[in-house]
matplotlib code that plots the C-alpha trace (Angstrom):
import matplotlib.pyplot as plt

x = [105.2, 106.0, 106.1, 106.6, 104.2, 105.6, 104.4, 106.9, 109.1, 112.1, 111.5, 113.6, 113.9, 115.1, 115.1, 112.0, 110.3, 111.0, 109.9, 106.7, 105.6, 107.3, 106.4, 102.5, 102.5, 104.6, 102.1, 99.2, 100.8, 101.3, 97.6, 96.7, 97.8, 95.4, 92.5, 93.6, 94.2, 90.8, 88.9, 90.7, 90.0, 86.2, 85.7, 88.0, 85.3, 83.0, 85.5, 85.0, 88.1, 86.3, 85.1, 88.6, 90.2, 87.5, 88.2, 92.0, 91.6, 89.0, 91.4, 94.1, 91.8, 90.9, 94.6, 95.6, 92.9, 93.5, 97.3, 97.2, 95.0, 97.1, 98.5, 95.6, 97.3, 100.9, 100.2, 98.0, 100.6, 103.3, 101.2, 99.6, 103.1, 104.4, 101.4, 102.1, 105.8, 104.7, 102.3, 99.4, 96.5, 94.1, 96.0, 96.1, 92.3, 92.2, 94.6, 92.3, 89.1, 90.7, 91.9, 88.4, 86.7, 89.1, 88.5, 84.8, 84.8, 87.2, 85.4, 82.1, 83.6, 85.2, 81.9, 80.1, 82.7, 82.7, 80.9, 83.4, 86.4, 85.0, 84.6, 88.2, 89.4, 87.5, 89.0, 92.5, 92.3, 90.6, 89.6, 86.7, 83.1, 82.7, 85.9, 84.7, 81.3, 83.0, 85.4, 82.5, 80.5, 83.4, 84.6, 81.1, 80.3, 83.6, 84.1, 80.8, 82.8, 85.4, 84.3, 84.8, 88.2, 89.5, 88.2, 90.0, 93.2, 92.6, 91.9, 95.0, 97.1, 95.9, 96.7, 100.1, 100.8, 100.2, 102.5, 99.6, 100.6, 98.7, 95.3, 96.2, 97.0, 93.8, 91.8, 93.6, 92.8, 89.2, 89.0, 90.6, 88.8, 85.4, 86.2, 87.0, 84.0, 81.5, 83.0, 82.7, 79.1, 78.0, 80.3, 80.2, 77.4, 74.7, 76.2, 76.6, 80.1, 82.0, 79.3, 79.4, 83.2, 82.9, 80.0, 82.1, 85.0, 82.6, 81.2, 84.7, 85.7, 82.4, 82.9, 86.5, 85.5, 82.7, 85.1, 87.9, 85.7, 84.4, 88.0, 89.0, 86.0, 86.3, 89.9, 88.8, 86.3, 89.2, 91.0, 90.3, 87.3, 88.3, 86.1, 85.2, 87.3, 90.5, 89.6, 88.9, 92.2, 93.1, 96.9, 96.8, 94.5, 96.8, 99.8, 98.0, 96.8, 100.4, 101.8, 99.1, 99.7, 103.4, 102.8, 100.3, 102.7, 105.4, 102.9, 102.1, 105.8, 106.3, 103.4, 104.8, 108.2, 106.7, 104.4, 107.4, 109.3, 106.4, 105.9, 109.6, 109.6, 106.7, 108.9, 111.2, 108.4, 105.8, 108.2, 110.4, 107.3, 106.0, 109.5, 109.8, 106.2, 107.3, 110.4, 108.6, 106.6, 109.8, 110.5, 106.9, 107.2, 110.4, 108.5, 106.2, 109.1, 110.6, 107.3, 107.0, 110.2, 109.3, 106.1, 108.1, 110.4, 107.3, 106.0, 109.2, 110.7, 107.5, 107.3, 110.9, 110.3, 107.2, 109.2, 112.2, 114.3, 117.3, 118.7, 115.5, 115.5, 119.0, 118.4, 115.2, 117.2, 120.0, 117.9, 115.4, 118.2, 120.0, 116.9, 116.1, 119.6, 119.6, 116.3, 116.9, 120.2, 118.4, 115.7, 118.4, 120.2, 117.0, 116.0, 119.5, 119.2, 115.6, 114.6, 114.7, 112.2, 109.9, 110.0, 109.0, 106.1, 104.8, 104.9, 104.9, 106.0, 109.6, 110.6, 109.5, 111.3, 114.5, 114.5, 113.4, 116.3, 118.7, 117.5, 116.9, 120.0, 118.7, 115.4, 117.1, 119.3, 116.3, 115.8, 119.3, 118.9, 115.5, 116.1, 117.4, 114.6, 111.9, 113.5, 114.1, 110.6, 109.4, 111.6, 110.8, 107.0, 107.1, 109.0, 106.7, 109.5, 107.3, 108.7, 112.1, 110.6, 108.5, 111.4, 113.7, 111.1, 110.6, 114.3, 114.7, 111.9, 113.6, 116.9, 115.1, 113.5, 116.9, 119.0, 116.3, 116.4, 120.2, 120.9, 118.2, 119.4, 122.9, 122.0, 118.4, 116.5, 119.6, 119.7, 116.1, 116.8, 119.9, 117.9, 115.4, 118.3, 119.6, 116.1, 115.9, 119.4, 119.0, 115.8, 117.5, 120.9, 119.3, 117.1, 119.9, 122.1, 119.5, 119.0, 121.8, 120.7, 117.0, 118.0, 120.1, 117.3, 114.5, 116.4, 118.1, 117.8, 114.5, 111.3, 111.7, 110.5, 107.6, 109.9, 112.2, 109.4]
y = [98.8, 98.3, 102.0, 105.2, 108.0, 111.2, 113.0, 111.1, 113.6, 113.4, 114.2, 114.7, 112.3, 113.9, 113.1, 115.2, 113.2, 110.0, 111.2, 112.7, 109.2, 107.2, 109.2, 109.3, 105.6, 104.7, 106.5, 104.7, 101.3, 102.1, 102.6, 99.1, 97.4, 99.8, 97.9, 94.7, 96.3, 98.0, 94.9, 92.9, 95.6, 95.7, 91.8, 91.7, 93.7, 90.7, 88.6, 85.6, 83.7, 81.9, 85.1, 86.5, 83.3, 83.2, 86.8, 86.3, 83.1, 84.8, 87.7, 85.3, 83.6, 87.1, 88.1, 84.9, 85.4, 89.0, 89.0, 86.8, 89.3, 92.3, 92.2, 94.5, 97.3, 96.8, 95.8, 98.8, 101.1, 99.9, 100.2, 103.6, 104.9, 103.8, 105.4, 108.6, 108.6, 108.1, 111.0, 108.9, 109.9, 107.8, 104.7, 105.7, 105.6, 102.4, 100.7, 101.7, 100.5, 97.1, 96.8, 97.8, 95.2, 92.5, 93.6, 93.5, 90.0, 88.5, 90.3, 88.8, 85.4, 85.6, 86.8, 83.9, 81.5, 82.9, 79.9, 77.5, 79.6, 79.8, 76.0, 75.6, 77.9, 75.9, 72.6, 74.0, 75.5, 72.4, 74.5, 74.2, 74.7, 78.0, 79.4, 77.8, 79.6, 83.0, 82.4, 81.3, 84.4, 86.8, 85.3, 84.9, 88.6, 90.2, 88.5, 90.0, 93.2, 91.6, 93.6, 96.9, 95.7, 94.8, 97.9, 99.9, 98.1, 99.3, 102.9, 102.9, 101.5, 104.2, 107.0, 105.6, 105.2, 108.9, 109.5, 111.0, 109.6, 112.3, 111.4, 107.7, 108.4, 110.3, 107.4, 105.0, 107.1, 107.3, 103.5, 102.7, 105.5, 104.6, 100.9, 101.5, 103.8, 101.3, 98.4, 100.3, 101.2, 97.8, 95.5, 97.1, 99.7, 97.6, 94.3, 92.5, 91.3, 89.5, 90.1, 93.8, 94.0, 92.2, 94.5, 97.5, 96.4, 96.0, 99.5, 101.1, 99.4, 100.6, 104.2, 104.3, 102.8, 105.4, 108.3, 106.9, 106.4, 110.0, 111.2, 109.1, 109.9, 113.7, 113.5, 111.5, 114.3, 116.6, 114.0, 112.5, 110.1, 106.5, 104.1, 100.6, 99.4, 100.7, 99.3, 95.9, 95.9, 92.2, 92.6, 95.1, 93.0, 90.0, 92.0, 93.0, 89.5, 88.2, 90.8, 90.0, 86.3, 86.7, 89.0, 86.5, 83.6, 85.8, 86.5, 82.8, 82.0, 84.8, 83.4, 79.9, 81.1, 82.6, 79.6, 77.3, 79.5, 79.4, 75.7, 74.9, 77.2, 75.2, 72.0, 73.5, 73.9, 76.3, 78.7, 79.0, 79.5, 82.3, 83.9, 83.9, 85.3, 88.2, 88.9, 88.7, 91.7, 93.7, 92.6, 93.4, 96.9, 97.7, 96.5, 99.5, 101.8, 99.6, 99.2, 103.0, 103.3, 100.2, 102.0, 105.1, 102.8, 101.3, 104.6, 106.3, 103.2, 102.7, 106.4, 106.3, 103.2, 104.8, 108.0, 106.2, 108.1, 106.2, 108.9, 109.1, 105.3, 105.1, 108.0, 106.1, 103.0, 104.9, 107.2, 104.6, 102.2, 105.0, 105.9, 102.3, 101.4, 104.6, 103.8, 100.0, 100.9, 103.1, 100.5, 97.8, 100.1, 100.9, 97.3, 96.4, 99.2, 98.9, 95.5, 94.1, 96.7, 96.0, 92.3, 92.9, 95.1, 92.4, 89.5, 88.9, 85.3, 85.2, 82.1, 83.7, 87.0, 85.2, 83.2, 86.2, 88.2, 85.4, 85.7, 89.4, 90.2, 87.9, 89.8, 93.2, 92.6, 91.5, 95.1, 95.2, 91.9, 92.8, 96.3, 95.4, 92.8, 95.4, 98.0, 95.7, 94.4, 97.9, 98.6, 95.4, 95.8, 99.4, 98.3, 95.3, 92.9, 90.5, 87.1, 87.9, 88.8, 85.7, 83.4, 84.9, 84.5, 80.9, 80.2, 82.0, 80.0, 76.8, 78.1, 78.8, 75.4, 73.7, 75.8, 75.5, 71.7, 71.7, 74.2, 73.6, 70.1, 71.6, 75.1, 74.8, 78.1, 80.0, 78.0, 78.9, 82.6, 82.2, 80.6, 83.5, 86.0, 83.9, 84.0, 87.9, 88.4, 86.1, 88.0, 91.3, 90.3, 88.1, 90.9, 93.4, 91.1, 91.0, 94.8, 95.9, 93.5, 94.6, 98.2, 97.9, 96.1, 98.5, 101.7, 100.6, 103.1, 102.7, 101.1, 98.7, 95.2, 93.8, 91.1, 93.7, 95.4]
z = [84.5, 80.8, 80.1, 81.9, 81.0, 79.8, 82.9, 85.1, 87.0, 89.3, 92.9, 96.0, 98.8, 102.1, 105.8, 106.0, 103.2, 105.0, 108.4, 107.0, 106.2, 108.9, 112.0, 111.4, 110.6, 113.6, 115.8, 113.9, 114.4, 118.1, 118.6, 117.6, 120.9, 122.7, 121.2, 122.8, 126.1, 126.0, 125.1, 127.8, 130.3, 129.4, 129.5, 132.6, 134.5, 134.4, 136.4, 134.1, 133.0, 130.3, 128.6, 128.8, 127.4, 124.6, 123.7, 123.5, 121.4, 119.1, 118.6, 117.6, 115.0, 113.6, 113.5, 111.7, 109.0, 108.4, 108.6, 105.6, 103.8, 104.6, 101.1, 100.1, 102.1, 101.0, 97.4, 96.9, 98.4, 95.9, 92.9, 93.7, 94.5, 91.1, 89.4, 91.4, 90.4, 86.8, 86.9, 86.0, 88.4, 86.3, 87.2, 90.8, 90.8, 88.8, 91.3, 94.2, 92.6, 91.7, 95.3, 96.5, 94.4, 95.6, 99.2, 98.8, 97.3, 99.8, 102.6, 101.7, 101.4, 104.8, 106.4, 104.8, 106.1, 109.6, 111.2, 109.5, 110.6, 114.2, 114.2, 113.0, 115.8, 118.4, 117.1, 117.1, 120.6, 122.3, 125.3, 127.8, 126.6, 128.1, 126.4, 123.1, 123.4, 123.9, 121.0, 118.7, 119.5, 119.1, 115.7, 114.2, 114.9, 114.2, 110.8, 109.7, 109.4, 107.1, 104.1, 106.1, 107.4, 104.0, 102.3, 105.0, 103.9, 100.4, 101.6, 103.7, 100.9, 98.6, 101.1, 101.9, 98.2, 97.9, 100.8, 102.9, 106.3, 108.2, 106.8, 107.3, 110.9, 111.4, 110.0, 112.3, 115.3, 114.2, 113.7, 117.1, 119.0, 117.8, 118.2, 121.9, 122.4, 120.8, 122.8, 126.1, 125.5, 124.1, 126.0, 129.4, 129.6, 127.9, 129.3, 125.9, 127.1, 124.4, 121.8, 122.6, 122.1, 118.8, 117.6, 118.8, 116.5, 113.6, 114.3, 114.4, 111.1, 109.4, 110.7, 109.5, 106.1, 105.6, 106.5, 104.4, 101.3, 101.7, 101.6, 98.7, 96.6, 97.3, 95.9, 92.9, 91.9, 91.1, 89.0, 85.6, 85.1, 85.1, 83.1, 83.9, 81.0, 82.6, 86.0, 84.5, 82.6, 82.8, 82.6, 85.3, 87.5, 86.8, 88.0, 91.2, 91.9, 91.3, 93.7, 96.2, 96.0, 96.7, 99.6, 101.1, 100.8, 102.4, 105.3, 105.7, 106.0, 108.6, 110.7, 110.4, 111.7, 114.8, 115.3, 115.2, 117.6, 120.1, 119.6, 120.2, 123.2, 124.6, 124.4, 127.0, 129.6, 130.7, 132.3, 129.2, 127.0, 129.3, 129.4, 125.5, 125.3, 127.5, 125.5, 122.2, 123.3, 123.2, 119.5, 118.6, 120.2, 118.2, 115.1, 115.3, 114.7, 112.0, 110.3, 110.1, 108.1, 106.1, 105.0, 104.0, 102.0, 100.2, 99.1, 98.2, 96.4, 94.5, 93.5, 92.3, 90.2, 88.7, 87.9, 86.7, 89.2, 90.2, 92.4, 94.4, 94.7, 96.0, 98.5, 99.7, 100.4, 102.1, 104.3, 105.4, 106.3, 108.2, 110.3, 110.9, 112.2, 114.4, 116.0, 116.3, 118.1, 120.5, 121.1, 121.7, 124.2, 126.0, 126.3, 127.6, 130.2, 131.3, 130.1, 133.6, 134.8, 131.8, 132.5, 136.2, 134.9, 132.6, 135.0, 138.7, 138.5, 139.8, 137.9, 134.6, 135.5, 136.2, 133.1, 130.9, 132.3, 131.2, 127.6, 127.6, 125.4, 122.6, 122.6, 122.8, 119.7, 117.6, 116.6, 115.1, 113.4, 111.9, 110.7, 107.2, 106.7, 107.5, 105.2, 102.4, 102.6, 102.2, 99.2, 97.4, 98.1, 96.7, 93.7, 93.3, 93.2, 95.1, 93.8, 95.2, 98.6, 98.6, 97.7, 100.3, 103.0, 102.1, 102.1, 105.4, 106.9, 105.8, 107.3, 110.6, 110.8, 110.0, 112.4, 115.1, 114.9, 114.8, 117.6, 120.2, 121.2, 121.8, 123.2, 124.4, 124.3, 123.5, 120.2, 119.6, 119.9, 117.8, 115.1, 115.1, 114.6, 111.7, 110.2, 110.5, 109.2, 106.2, 105.1, 105.2, 103.7, 101.0, 99.7, 100.0, 97.8, 95.1, 95.2, 92.8, 90.1, 90.4, 90.4, 87.3, 85.4, 86.5, 85.9, 82.7, 79.8, 78.0, 79.2, 82.0, 81.4, 83.3, 84.7, 86.1, 87.9]

ax = plt.figure().add_subplot(projection="3d")
ax.plot(x, y, z, "-o")
ax.set_aspect("equal")
plt.show()
């Protein structure tokens, strides 16, 4: 922001403030895997492996497309939080409507490109014709709901920017609950199988979007009227697009890292690939907790920047890091203690169990290696220092690729896991090293420069 409105006020960041955002969002993130389990259970009732494989492959295609577009959520959170901190309720509304319009345009484009995206997924997978047909059906139908999905990202970003974790949690419960209900009725009761599950997801997204828009619009009625001229402010739109571009590049780099990890694991054989896949579930589970505190860091850091409140900013960084390290330590200890039982629950293959147990400590400590990366991502997104985050991610990806190639010939799969830890640590330490300089520039006396923010 180039200026800070006069309404900007200091605010207090406490443990309660952090937990009020982090706990609801952790619960919301934890509901997401239930969708995959429910869809798998529904299609599993048909006893058709091709349907199940097509569903799984179609979900991967969908996740790849929309993980790269998730900037609409995080970018909106940071900008709304800054407007909240600055006491500029008109700008909060304007940020939402800009995000809404971007979501609508991108969503319509994705829906129109659904046949092409489905064809690309089929070409990449190279599976049997029955699997390809199920994949094609799932992707073509589910991407018709792309506008609803992306508008939900904008709604969620607005609510989190306001620090309203409870409403965000309620909408996530509504989305996932209606998704499962529709999928059960259409996919199983009416016998539409994969098409029913896909339409069920579209129905859930539409329901959540309508509810979310009703909530947002009701809040806007009590605020100032925002004209089209302010929403269409080109410097503000340019700033949002620049922020979103950087976050998208960051997301691409993150996806590429895990794709390289999976590909290299496959080079060690099927058993190693399976063992790594089992262990990566542990990392993804701990990510739910870390994401909750990263979201808290986004909102509170952005609000502090908007308010010009250096004390609140520092307390945000300190408290989110403290809670992150505490929970990651608990998660690591739990995995070291009960990881063997979890491995046995996830797979019945004895060779996979044995190998996964060998590499369990590597997976258990990913929570500790990743905690600073998650928190710093939240801080930098909230403060809209997206270029630093993008550059650090690209450098960390390059370091991962280099260390993977150097270590795996010497250490095998141990080297691969070590390279992943190096990647996670470099992300967190790199951003933390930049933090003092960015803080000084942003909270210097007088208006902060647009470059600093």
